[in-house]
C-alpha positions in Angstrom: -112.0 -128.8 -39.4 -110.4 -126.7 -36.7 -111.8 -123.5 -35.2 -108.5 -122.3 -34.2 -108.0 -118.7 -35.0 -104.6 -116.9 -35.0 -104.8 -113.9 -32.7 -101.4 -112.2 -33.1 -98.0 -113.0 -34.5 -94.8 -111.1 -33.8 -91.2 -111.3 -34.8 -88.9 -111.4 -31.7 -85.3 -111.3 -31.5 -83.6 -114.3 -29.9 -80.1 -115.6 -29.4 -79.3 -118.8 -31.2 -76.5 -121.0 -29.6 -75.0 -124.2 -31.0 -73.3 -126.1 -28.2 -72.4 -129.6 -27.0 -74.0 -131.3 -24.0 -72.9 -134.4 -22.1 -69.7 -135.5 -20.7 -69.0 -138.3 -23.0 -67.6 -140.4 -20.2 -70.4 -143.0 -20.3 -72.7 -144.5 -23.0 -75.7 -143.0 -20.9 -74.1 -139.5 -21.2 -72.7 -139.1 -24.8 -71.6 -135.8 -26.1 -74.4 -134.4 -28.4 -74.7 -131.3 -30.4 -77.5 -129.1 -29.7 -79.2 -125.8 -30.9 -80.6 -123.6 -28.2 -82.6 -120.7 -28.5 -82.5 -118.0 -25.7 -84.4 -114.8 -25.0 -82.3 -111.5 -24.8 -82.7 -111.5 -21.0 -81.1 -115.0 -20.5 -84.1 -117.3 -20.4 -83.6 -120.6 -22.2 -86.5 -120.9 -24.5 -86.1 -124.3 -26.1 -83.4 -126.9 -27.2 -83.3 -128.9 -30.4 -81.1 -132.0 -30.6 -79.0 -131.9 -33.8 -78.5 -135.2 -35.7 
């Protein structure tokens, strides 16, 4: 059993961007679609690779 206790949770506004990454010129750098989440002040929070 875990002793973790939630201290605080908040809803924050973020910017969701769906984009492509990679050049597609080689097999090592294929074009992939990703979803990125950015803060309102322009900081990349995280990226999720789409299937």
